[in-house]
KOLROKE-640331 format. One record per residue (C-alpha): residue number from 0; residue in three letters; x, y, z. Coordinates in steps of 0.1 Angstrom, whole numbers. Example, Ala and Ser with C-alpha at 12.3 -4.5 7.8 and 13.67 -1.06 7.14 Angstrom:
<recs>
+------+------+-------+-------+-------+
| resi | resn |     x |     y |     z |
+------+------+-------+-------+-------+
|    0 |  ala |   123 |   -45 |    78 |
|    1 |  ser |   137 |   -11 |    71 |
+------+------+-------+-------+-------+
</recs>
This chain:
<recs>
+------+------+-------+-------+-------+
| resi | resn |     x |     y |     z |
+------+------+-------+-------+-------+
|    0 |  met |   619 |  -462 |   630 |
|    1 |  ile |   646 |  -447 |   608 |
|    2 |  met |   636 |  -471 |   579 |
|    3 |  asn |   600 |  -460 |   581 |
|    4 |  arg |   611 |  -424 |   579 |
|    5 |  tyr |   633 |  -430 |   548 |
|    6 |  leu |   605 |  -450 |   532 |
|    7 |  lys |   580 |  -422 |   537 |
|    8 |  tyr |   604 |  -396 |   522 |
|    9 |  ser |   611 |  -418 |   492 |
|   10 |  leu |   574 |  -423 |   484 |
|   11 |  leu |   567 |  -386 |   487 |
|   12 |  thr |   596 |  -378 |   463 |
|   13 |  ile |   583 |  -403 |   438 |
|   14 |  val |   548 |  -388 |   439 |
|   15 |  ile |   561 |  -352 |   434 |
|   16 |  val |   583 |  -363 |   405 |
|   17 |  thr |   553 |  -382 |   389 |
|   18 |  ile |   530 |  -351 |   392 |
|   19 |  gly |   557 |  -328 |   377 |
|   20 |  phe |   563 |  -351 |   348 |
|   21 |  ala |   525 |  -353 |   341 |
|   22 |  ile |   521 |  -315 |   341 |
|   23 |  tyr |   551 |  -311 |   317 |
|   24 |  tyr |   538 |  -338 |   293 |
|   25 |  phe |   503 |  -323 |   290 |
|   26 |  ala |   515 |  -288 |   287 |
|   27 |  asn |   539 |  -298 |   260 |
|   28 |  gln |   511 |  -316 |   241 |
|   29 |  ser |   488 |  -286 |   244 |
|   30 |  asp |   515 |  -263 |   230 |
|   31 |  asn |   522 |  -286 |   201 |
|   32 |  his |   485 |  -289 |   193 |
|   33 |  ser |   481 |  -251 |   195 |
|   34 |  ser |   512 |  -246 |   174 |
|   35 |  his |   500 |  -270 |   148 |
|   36 |  glu |   466 |  -252 |   145 |
|   37 |  gln |   483 |  -218 |   142 |
|   38 |  gln |   505 |  -231 |   114 |
|   39 |  thr |   474 |  -241 |    93 |
|   40 |  ala |   471 |  -216 |    65 |
|   41 |  ile |   450 |  -211 |    33 |
|   42 |  tyr |   456 |  -190 |     2 |
|   43 |  thr |   428 |  -169 |   -13 |
|   44 |  cys |   424 |  -142 |   -40 |
|   45 |  pro |   418 |  -106 |   -27 |
|   46 |  met |   394 |  -100 |   -56 |
|   47 |  his |   377 |  -134 |   -57 |
|   48 |  pro |   373 |  -147 |   -21 |
|   49 |  glu |   356 |  -178 |   -34 |
|   50 |  ile |   390 |  -191 |   -47 |
|   51 |  ile |   405 |  -210 |   -18 |
|   52 |  arg |   437 |  -231 |   -21 |
|   53 |  asp |   459 |  -249 |     5 |
|   54 |  lys |   492 |  -239 |   -13 |
|   55 |  pro |   505 |  -207 |   -30 |
|   56 |  gly |   496 |  -200 |   -66 |
|   57 |  asn |   477 |  -176 |   -89 |
|   58 |  cys |   440 |  -169 |   -91 |
|   59 |  pro |   425 |  -188 |  -120 |
|   60 |  ile |   401 |  -159 |  -127 |
|   61 |  cys |   422 |  -127 |  -127 |
|   62 |  gly |   457 |  -141 |  -124 |
|   63 |  met |   466 |  -123 |   -91 |
|   64 |  thr |   489 |  -140 |   -66 |
|   65 |  leu |   470 |  -157 |   -39 |
|   66 |  val |   474 |  -142 |    -4 |
|   67 |  lys |   482 |  -164 |    26 |
|   68 |  lys |   457 |  -163 |    54 |
|   69 |  ile |   461 |  -179 |    88 |
|   70 |  thr |   430 |  -197 |   101 |
|   71 |  asn |   418 |  -196 |   137 |
|   72 |  ser |   418 |  -227 |   158 |
|   73 |  his |   390 |  -252 |   153 |
|   74 |  thr |   378 |  -248 |   189 |
|   75 |  glu |   376 |  -210 |   187 |
|   76 |  glu |   360 |  -211 |   153 |
|   77 |  ser |   333 |  -235 |   164 |
|   78 |  asn |   324 |  -215 |   195 |
|   79 |  ser |   324 |  -181 |   177 |
|   80 |  ile |   290 |  -166 |   167 |
|   81 |  glu |   306 |  -151 |   136 |
|   82 |  asn |   310 |  -185 |   122 |
|   83 |  val |   272 |  -189 |   123 |
|   84 |  leu |   266 |  -155 |   107 |
|   85 |  lys |   288 |  -162 |    77 |
|   86 |  pro |   267 |  -163 |    44 |
|   87 |  thr |   267 |  -200 |    34 |
|   88 |  asp |   251 |  -193 |     0 |
|   89 |  asn |   274 |  -166 |   -12 |
|   90 |  phe |   291 |  -190 |   -36 |
|   91 |  ile |   274 |  -222 |   -47 |
|   92 |  val |   292 |  -251 |   -64 |
|   93 |  gly |   273 |  -270 |   -90 |
|   94 |  asn |   262 |  -272 |  -126 |
|   95 |  phe |   228 |  -256 |  -131 |
|   96 |  gln |   207 |  -244 |  -160 |
|   97 |  thr |   216 |  -208 |  -169 |
|   98 |  thr |   200 |  -178 |  -187 |
|   99 |  thr |   208 |  -142 |  -195 |
|  100 |  ala |   191 |  -109 |  -193 |
|  101 |  lys |   176 |   -96 |  -226 |
|  102 |  asp |   179 |   -61 |  -241 |
|  103 |  thr |   144 |   -59 |  -257 |
|  104 |  ala |   110 |   -42 |  -255 |
|  105 |  val |    83 |   -58 |  -233 |
|  106 |  ser |    46 |   -49 |  -232 |
|  107 |  ser |    20 |   -63 |  -209 |
|  108 |  glu |   -12 |   -56 |  -190 |
|  109 |  ile |   -11 |   -37 |  -157 |
|  110 |  asn |   -37 |   -50 |  -132 |
|  111 |  leu |   -50 |   -23 |  -109 |
|  112 |  pro |   -71 |   -29 |   -78 |
|  113 |  gly |  -100 |    -4 |   -73 |
|  114 |  ile |  -132 |     4 |   -56 |
|  115 |  val |  -165 |    21 |   -64 |
|  116 |  ala |  -167 |    55 |   -47 |
|  117 |  tyr |  -191 |    84 |   -46 |
|  118 |  asp |  -187 |   113 |   -71 |
|  119 |  pro |  -184 |   144 |   -49 |
|  120 |  asn |  -194 |   166 |   -79 |
|  121 |  ala |  -229 |   149 |   -79 |
|  122 |  ala |  -235 |   157 |   -42 |
|  123 |  val |  -262 |   182 |   -30 |
|  124 |  asn |  -260 |   200 |     3 |
|  125 |  ile |  -293 |   207 |    20 |
|  126 |  ala |  -286 |   239 |    40 |
|  127 |  ala |  -308 |   259 |    63 |
|  128 |  arg |  -319 |   291 |    46 |
|  129 |  ala |  -333 |   305 |    78 |
|  130 |  ser |  -323 |   301 |   114 |
|  131 |  gly |  -347 |   281 |   136 |
|  132 |  arg |  -355 |   249 |   154 |
|  133 |  ile |  -361 |   215 |   138 |
|  134 |  glu |  -396 |   203 |   149 |
|  135 |  lys |  -397 |   170 |   131 |
|  136 |  met |  -373 |   148 |   111 |
|  137 |  tyr |  -386 |   126 |    83 |
|  138 |  val |  -351 |   113 |    74 |
|  139 |  asn |  -333 |    97 |   103 |
|  140 |  tyr |  -305 |    75 |    90 |
|  141 |  lys |  -274 |    78 |    70 |
|  142 |  tyr |  -274 |    61 |    36 |
|  143 |  gln |  -312 |    64 |    34 |
|  144 |  lys |  -326 |    69 |    -1 |
|  145 |  val |  -344 |   102 |    -7 |
|  146 |  asn |  -365 |   111 |   -38 |
|  147 |  lys |  -368 |   145 |   -53 |
|  148 |  gly |  -396 |   164 |   -36 |
|  149 |  gln |  -396 |   142 |    -5 |
|  150 |  lys |  -402 |   159 |    28 |
|  151 |  leu |  -370 |   161 |    49 |
|  152 |  phe |  -378 |   180 |    81 |
|  153 |  asp |  -402 |   207 |    96 |
|  154 |  leu |  -386 |   239 |   106 |
|  155 |  tyr |  -398 |   265 |   131 |
|  156 |  ser |  -383 |   299 |   122 |
|  157 |  pro |  -393 |   332 |   137 |
|  158 |  glu |  -375 |   350 |   109 |
|  159 |  leu |  -395 |   331 |    83 |
|  160 |  leu |  -427 |   337 |   102 |
|  161 |  thr |  -421 |   375 |   101 |
|  162 |  glu |  -416 |   374 |    64 |
|  163 |  gln |  -448 |   355 |    59 |
|  164 |  gln |  -467 |   381 |    79 |
|  165 |  asn |  -451 |   409 |    58 |
|  166 |  phe |  -462 |   392 |    26 |
|  167 |  ile |  -498 |   388 |    39 |
|  168 |  tyr |  -499 |   425 |    48 |
|  169 |  leu |  -487 |   435 |    13 |
|  170 |  ile |  -512 |   413 |    -6 |
|  171 |  ser |  -540 |   425 |    17 |
|  172 |  asn |  -533 |   462 |    17 |
|  173 |  asp |  -511 |   470 |   -13 |
|  174 |  ala |  -519 |   442 |   -39 |
|  175 |  asp |  -516 |   467 |   -68 |
|  176 |  asn |  -480 |   473 |   -60 |
|  177 |  thr |  -469 |   443 |   -80 |
|  178 |  ser |  -432 |   450 |   -78 |
|  179 |  ile |  -431 |   450 |   -40 |
|  180 |  val |  -454 |   420 |   -38 |
|  181 |  glu |  -432 |   401 |   -62 |
|  182 |  ala |  -400 |   410 |   -43 |
|  183 |  ser |  -416 |   398 |   -10 |
|  184 |  lys |  -426 |   365 |   -28 |
|  185 |  gln |  -391 |   361 |   -41 |
|  186 |  lys |  -377 |   366 |    -6 |
|  187 |  leu |  -400 |   338 |     7 |
|  188 |  lys |  -385 |   315 |   -19 |
|  189 |  leu |  -350 |   324 |    -9 |
|  190 |  tyr |  -360 |   314 |    27 |
|  191 |  gly |  -369 |   279 |    15 |
|  192 |  met |  -406 |   280 |     8 |
|  193 |  ser |  -418 |   262 |   -23 |
|  194 |  gly |  -442 |   277 |   -49 |
|  195 |  ser |  -471 |   256 |   -36 |
|  196 |  gln |  -465 |   268 |    -1 |
|  197 |  ile |  -465 |   304 |   -12 |
|  198 |  asn |  -497 |   299 |   -32 |
|  199 |  ala |  -513 |   283 |    -1 |
|  200 |  leu |  -502 |   313 |    19 |
|  201 |  met |  -518 |   337 |    -6 |
|  202 |  ala |  -551 |   317 |    -5 |
|  203 |  thr |  -554 |   314 |    33 |
|  204 |  lys |  -536 |   346 |    43 |
|  205 |  arg |  -525 |   327 |    74 |
|  206 |  ala |  -489 |   325 |    84 |
|  207 |  asn |  -476 |   291 |    94 |
|  208 |  pro |  -449 |   291 |   121 |
|  209 |  val |  -437 |   257 |   110 |
|  210 |  ile |  -425 |   252 |    74 |
|  211 |  ser |  -417 |   218 |    58 |
|  212 |  ile |  -384 |   216 |    38 |
|  213 |  tyr |  -384 |   193 |     8 |
|  214 |  ser |  -356 |   176 |   -11 |
|  215 |  pro |  -345 |   194 |   -43 |
|  216 |  ala |  -329 |   162 |   -58 |
|  217 |  tyr |  -327 |   125 |   -56 |
|  218 |  gly |  -298 |   110 |   -36 |
|  219 |  ile |  -286 |    90 |    -6 |
|  220 |  val |  -282 |   108 |    28 |
|  221 |  ser |  -246 |   111 |    39 |
|  222 |  val |  -222 |   134 |    56 |
|  223 |  thr |  -190 |   150 |    44 |
|  224 |  gln |  -164 |   127 |    61 |
|  225 |  thr |  -177 |    96 |    44 |
|  226 |  met |  -172 |   111 |    10 |
|  227 |  asp |  -134 |   113 |    13 |
|  228 |  val |  -124 |    90 |   -16 |
|  229 |  asn |   -87 |   100 |   -12 |
|  230 |  ser |   -85 |    83 |    21 |
|  231 |  asn |   -66 |    51 |    23 |
|  232 |  ser |   -96 |    32 |    36 |
|  233 |  met |  -131 |    35 |    22 |
|  234 |  ser |  -146 |    12 |    48 |
|  235 |  asn |  -169 |    39 |    60 |
|  236 |  thr |  -190 |    37 |    29 |
|  237 |  asn |  -199 |     1 |    38 |
|  238 |  ala |  -208 |     9 |    74 |
|  239 |  pro |  -243 |    -1 |    87 |
|  240 |  ser |  -270 |    25 |    89 |
|  241 |  glu |  -263 |    51 |   115 |
|  242 |  val |  -285 |    77 |   132 |
|  243 |  leu |  -279 |   112 |   119 |
|  244 |  asn |  -263 |   138 |   142 |
|  245 |  val |  -292 |   162 |   135 |
|  246 |  lys |  -321 |   155 |   157 |
|  247 |  glu |  -355 |   169 |   164 |
|  248 |  gly |  -353 |   199 |   187 |
|  249 |  asn |  -319 |   210 |   175 |
|  250 |  tyr |  -313 |   247 |   166 |
|  251 |  ile |  -297 |   254 |   133 |
|  252 |  asn |  -282 |   286 |   120 |
|  253 |  lys |  -288 |   302 |    86 |
|  254 |  gly |  -264 |   286 |    60 |
|  255 |  glu |  -257 |   255 |    81 |
|  256 |  thr |  -257 |   222 |    62 |
|  257 |  val |  -283 |   199 |    77 |
|  258 |  leu |  -281 |   170 |    52 |
|  259 |  lys |  -259 |   159 |    23 |
|  260 |  leu |  -273 |   139 |    -6 |
|  261 |  val |  -250 |   120 |   -29 |
|  262 |  asn |  -262 |   108 |   -63 |
|  263 |  thr |  -252 |    72 |   -72 |
|  264 |  asp |  -262 |    76 |  -108 |
|  265 |  lys |  -227 |    89 |  -114 |
|  266 |  val |  -198 |    72 |   -95 |
|  267 |  trp |  -160 |    70 |   -96 |
|  268 |  gly |  -139 |    39 |  -101 |
|  269 |  val |  -108 |    47 |   -81 |
|  270 |  phe |   -78 |    25 |   -88 |
|  271 |  asn |   -44 |    23 |   -70 |
|  272 |  val |   -13 |    25 |   -92 |
|  273 |  leu |    20 |    13 |   -77 |
|  274 |  gln |    51 |    34 |   -77 |
|  275 |  gly |    68 |    33 |  -111 |
|  276 |  tyr |    37 |    25 |  -131 |
|  277 |  ser |    19 |    58 |  -132 |
|  278 |  gly |    42 |    70 |  -159 |
|  279 |  leu |    28 |    43 |  -182 |
|  280 |  leu |    -7 |    55 |  -179 |
|  281 |  lys |   -23 |    84 |  -199 |
|  282 |  val |   -56 |   102 |  -197 |
|  283 |  thr |   -82 |    87 |  -222 |
|  284 |  gln |   -63 |    54 |  -222 |
|  285 |  pro |   -87 |    24 |  -224 |
|  286 |  ile |   -92 |     4 |  -193 |
|  287 |  thr |  -112 |   -29 |  -189 |
|  288 |  ile |  -130 |   -32 |  -155 |
|  289 |  thr |  -144 |   -63 |  -138 |
|  290 |  thr |  -162 |   -65 |  -105 |
|  291 |  glu |  -160 |   -90 |   -76 |
|  292 |  leu |  -196 |   -98 |   -82 |
|  293 |  asp |  -192 |  -107 |  -119 |
|  294 |  glu |  -157 |  -115 |  -131 |
|  295 |  asn |  -169 |  -129 |  -164 |
|  296 |  asn |  -184 |   -97 |  -178 |
|  297 |  ser |  -163 |   -66 |  -182 |
|  298 |  ile |  -169 |   -28 |  -185 |
|  299 |  asn |  -150 |    -9 |  -212 |
|  300 |  ala |  -141 |    26 |  -201 |
|  301 |  his |  -113 |    52 |  -203 |
|  302 |  ile |   -90 |    68 |  -177 |
|  303 |  asn |  -105 |   102 |  -169 |
|  304 |  phe |   -81 |   116 |  -144 |
|  305 |  ile |   -47 |   108 |  -129 |
|  306 |  glu |   -41 |   121 |   -94 |
|  307 |  thr |    -8 |   138 |   -88 |
|  308 |  gln |    -9 |   132 |   -51 |
|  309 |  phe |    13 |   104 |   -39 |
|  310 |  ser |     4 |    83 |    -9 |
|  311 |  ala |    34 |    77 |    14 |
|  312 |  thr |    17 |    49 |    33 |
|  313 |  asp |    12 |    24 |     4 |
|  314 |  lys |    36 |    40 |   -21 |
|  315 |  ser |     9 |    45 |   -47 |
|  316 |  asn |   -12 |    72 |   -64 |
|  317 |  arg |   -47 |    69 |   -79 |
|  318 |  ile |   -65 |    72 |  -112 |
|  319 |  arg |  -102 |    79 |  -116 |
|  320 |  val |  -127 |    65 |  -141 |
|  321 |  tyr |  -161 |    82 |  -143 |
|  322 |  leu |  -189 |    56 |  -146 |
|  323 |  asn |  -225 |    61 |  -155 |
|  324 |  asn |  -241 |    41 |  -128 |
|  325 |  ala |  -278 |    46 |  -138 |
|  326 |  lys |  -276 |    13 |  -157 |
|  327 |  leu |  -247 |    -4 |  -141 |
|  328 |  lys |  -261 |    -2 |  -106 |
|  329 |  leu |  -228 |    -7 |   -89 |
|  330 |  pro |  -230 |    -5 |   -51 |
|  331 |  ile |  -207 |    20 |   -34 |
|  332 |  gly |  -176 |     1 |   -19 |
|  333 |  leu |  -177 |   -27 |   -45 |
|  334 |  arg |  -142 |   -39 |   -53 |
|  335 |  leu |  -130 |   -36 |   -89 |
|  336 |  gln |  -102 |   -49 |  -110 |
|  337 |  gly |   -88 |   -28 |  -138 |
|  338 |  ser |   -66 |   -39 |  -166 |
|  339 |  val |   -47 |   -15 |  -188 |
|  340 |  lys |   -26 |   -26 |  -218 |
|  341 |  thr |     8 |    -8 |  -219 |
|  342 |  asn |    29 |     3 |  -248 |
|  343 |  pro |    62 |   -16 |  -254 |
|  344 |  ile |    89 |    -5 |  -230 |
|  345 |  lys |   126 |    -9 |  -241 |
|  346 |  gly |   151 |   -20 |  -215 |
|  347 |  thr |   171 |   -48 |  -199 |
|  348 |  trp |   146 |   -75 |  -188 |
|  349 |  leu |   151 |  -106 |  -167 |
|  350 |  his |   127 |  -135 |  -161 |
|  351 |  lys |   113 |  -135 |  -126 |
|  352 |  gln |   126 |  -170 |  -118 |
|  353 |  ala |   162 |  -158 |  -122 |
|  354 |  phe |   161 |  -136 |   -91 |
|  355 |  val |   151 |  -140 |   -55 |
|  356 |  ser |   141 |  -113 |   -30 |
|  357 |  ile |   159 |  -112 |     4 |
|  358 |  gly |   143 |   -85 |    25 |
|  359 |  asn |   147 |   -53 |     5 |
|  360 |  lys |   173 |   -67 |   -18 |
|  361 |  lys |   170 |   -87 |   -50 |
|  362 |  ile |   197 |  -114 |   -57 |
|  363 |  val |   209 |  -133 |   -88 |
|  364 |  phe |   236 |  -159 |   -91 |
|  365 |  val |   262 |  -151 |  -117 |
|  366 |  lys |   281 |  -181 |  -131 |
|  367 |  met |   319 |  -182 |  -123 |
|  368 |  asn |   341 |  -212 |  -131 |
|  369 |  asn |   327 |  -242 |  -113 |
|  370 |  gly |   299 |  -224 |   -94 |
|  371 |  phe |   277 |  -194 |   -90 |
|  372 |  lys |   283 |  -162 |   -70 |
|  373 |  ala |   255 |  -142 |   -54 |
|  374 |  lys |   251 |  -107 |   -67 |
|  375 |  glu |   227 |   -79 |   -58 |
|  376 |  ile |   208 |   -61 |   -86 |
|  377 |  lys |   186 |   -31 |   -87 |
|  378 |  thr |   152 |   -36 |  -104 |
|  379 |  gly |   125 |   -14 |  -119 |
|  380 |  ile |    89 |   -23 |  -129 |
|  381 |  glu |    75 |   -58 |  -135 |
|  382 |  met |    58 |   -67 |  -168 |
|  383 |  gly |    41 |  -101 |  -168 |
|  384 |  asp |    68 |  -127 |  -162 |
|  385 |  tyr |    97 |  -102 |  -165 |
|  386 |  ile |   113 |   -76 |  -144 |
|  387 |  gln |   133 |   -46 |  -155 |
|  388 |  val |   170 |   -45 |  -145 |
|  389 |  ile |   184 |   -11 |  -137 |
|  390 |  asn |   220 |   -21 |  -128 |
|  391 |  gly |   240 |   -50 |  -113 |
|  392 |  ile |   242 |   -73 |  -144 |
|  393 |  ser |   243 |   -69 |  -181 |
|  394 |  val |   232 |   -91 |  -210 |
|  395 |  lys |   267 |  -106 |  -212 |
|  396 |  asp |   264 |  -121 |  -177 |
|  397 |  val |   254 |  -158 |  -174 |
|  398 |  ile |   232 |  -163 |  -144 |
|  399 |  ala |   213 |  -192 |  -128 |
|  400 |  gln |   179 |  -198 |  -144 |
|  401 |  ser |   162 |  -205 |  -110 |
|  402 |  ala |   176 |  -184 |   -81 |
|  403 |  gln |   152 |  -199 |   -56 |
|  404 |  tyr |   164 |  -234 |   -64 |
|  405 |  leu |   200 |  -224 |   -55 |
|  406 |  ile |   189 |  -208 |   -23 |
|  407 |  asp |   173 |  -241 |   -13 |
|  408 |  ser |   202 |  -261 |   -26 |
|  409 |  glu |   226 |  -279 |    -1 |
|  410 |  ser |   255 |  -279 |   -25 |
|  411 |  phe |   271 |  -246 |   -13 |
|  412 |  ile |   303 |  -239 |     5 |
|  413 |  lys |   313 |  -213 |    31 |
|  414 |  thr |   332 |  -182 |    19 |
|  415 |  glu |   344 |  -150 |    35 |
+------+------+-------+-------+-------+
</recs>
């Protein structure tokens, strides 16, 4: 019984000592591993972080003393999201073809997208010259063609009826008073009666309560809101035929616009000019125009007007070209392409292949020792295959010839 008790205590003591030894061993190993990782250090240049060494020394670029930097543990570094967010293509190791920016003058052609729009100056408003009620409409749809002298609508006007009766009384009872008769006739014309209608009134001496109104010009029926060529979208001009707002039985007031006619014999070519290019264009400057219907034949014209209003939505302003459409027969809303040759512009120019756009930034890769360092540049206008460099690099800097190739390359290293 006593032997069993001693044996039990002996086994328990051995188990406790074994567990304690195991805990001490693994804790010591963990401390040694952590201590080893904390003692791992690298040396880098404060001015050129792409220089990384495993021992002290001087920077091969600027000669500054390399600064010691303690690295984090491998486990922490691999689990940190900051490690994923580090720019992996900030410095690229490799030997690639290079180029330089050029201080020269570049000329090219500016391509301007445009559209055929109505000329508001060629529009005619058909306004009511007397108050009354529309008895019958002979024009019922927007964009309907109207010829000069065509009947537009019949108008019942008590005011005009009274003036007819006054005119009949004068020619019947005081025909010798030519001045008063002529004044009454002129008043009927101002109320909208034509010469033939007045002559018929003199012959019959019978007042007509309903007077027909005729078109004074040729044009296409439209309304004011569809003629806004300064709007960002001109899709309204291509809309299908719509019924007019003015209908039979409507009352109209004196001076109220009933219809609007636009003449398509004179149209505008309206072209968008991107920000930075408007300063290159001048009034009377030649412009070559092609249409989407016929890209082989061109129209030679001149810039007639440069709008000073700047559109904040598409960062552009517009130029106008006045076109004689009597022979061209360009439909409203037709897309145009304008081409303007520019005068040579002096500046620092870089080939488009040498930079890459990253969001709202433009990046080039400047050659440094055994690799290339990414650098942001500020650019201006584009001319053909070249882009103007405002700042960021000079003609002395050697840069990678193809920036997009370096972005796609896998031969890059990680830098701070």
